[in-house]
N, C-alpha and C positions, 0 to 999 in steps of 0.2 A: 294815637300818635306817639311815636318813640321820642323821648327827650333827646336833644341834640348831643349831649355828652355821651349818652349810651350809644347812639348811632355812630358817632365818630369813633368810639372805642371799638365797635364791631367792625367797622371799615378798616381800622388800623390792624386789627387782629387778622382779618382776611388777607390784607396786604402782606403782613409778616408771614402768614401761612404759605401764601403763594411764593414769596421769596425763598423760603426754606425748601418748598417743593421744587422750585426751579433749580436751586443749587444741587439738590439731591439728584434730579433727573440729568443735569449736566454732568455730574460726577459719574453716574451710572453709564451714560452714553459714552463718555470718554474711556471708561474701563472696558466696555464692550468693544469699542473700536480698536483699542490697543490689543485686546486679546485676539480679535479677528485678524489684525494686521501682523501680529507677531506669530501667527500660526505657521508651521513649517510649509504648509501648502501655499499660503499667501506669499511667503518669502521666495519660495522656488518659482512661483508664477511670476513674481516681479523681476527676479533675476533673468528668467527666460525671456520675458518681454523686453528687458533691457538689451540682451544680446541680439534679439531679432531686430530691434530698432537700430542699434548701432551697426549691424551688418547691412541693413538696408540703406542707411545714410552714408556709409563709407564709399569712397571712390573705388571704382574697379581699376586695378593696376594691371598693366601688361607684364607678362613674365619676360625676363631677360632671355636673349637668344640661347644662351648656354647655362641654364640654371644649375645643372649638376656640377659643372666646373666651378662656378662661383660659390656654390654651396660648400664644396669641399675646401675651397680657399678660406672661407669664413670659419669653417669648422676647425681647420688647422690653427688659424690665428686664435680662435677662442680657446682651444685646448692649450696652446702655448701661454696665453694670458692667464688662464686658470692655474697652470702649473707654476708660473712665475709668482702668482698671488699666494700660492701655498708655500713656496720655497723662500720667499723674501722674509716673512716673520721668523722662519726657522733659522735662516742665516743671521738675522739680527740678534736672535736669542743666543746663538753660538758665539757671535762676536762679543756680546755683552758678558757672556760667561767667561770667555778667555781673556779679554782685554779690558773690560769695564765700559768702554764706549767706542764708537767708530773712530773718533779722533785718536784715541790711544792706540788702536790697531794701525792706523795710518802712520803714526809716529814710529811705532815699532818696526813696521815694514820698511820705512824710509831709513831707519838706523841700520837694519840688516843689509839693505841695498848699498848703503854708503860703506859699510865694512867690507863687503865683497868687492866693491870697485877699488878700494884702496889696496886690498890684499892681492888681487889678480893683476898680473902685468898686462899692459896694453898690447894687444896682438899687432904684429907688423903686417902691413898689407903685402900680399904676394905680388911678385912681379909677373906680369902676363907673359905667356910664351911668345917668342918672336913669330911674326906673321910671315909665311913664305911669300916670295914675290909672285905676282900673277904670271901665268903662262900665256904667251901670246899665241893666237891661233895659227900664225904663219909657220912657226917652228913645228907645230904638230902636223901640219900638212906636208912639210918637206920630208919628214921621216917616212920611210917605206914600211 
């Protein structure tokens, strides 16, 4: 018979060995799983599956009666918005380079406008030409 202290010691060693093995197996399994999931094939398959499922669950939309006309209207608006988005920072850069700030530009333009309005005489309104009297139809009929 094994003495109880030695038996307890062996049991505790087996338990410690199993804990270490379990931790090692868990680490290895998680590493294998991450390698398998991070592979390019798995990522492409997951993305494809996501697109297929999203396409299947989305509602089918009716096309508008004139999709070409509406498409061109939206295209024109999108182009104008994009152009405005490009030109706005350029204009602000120019204003800051010339005047320092938009407020300084507005004050400068207001001062120029006030100088021009003081220097230029006010134009007189023209008199409208006289309106000829209406011709009655009876006189026209009396003439041969």
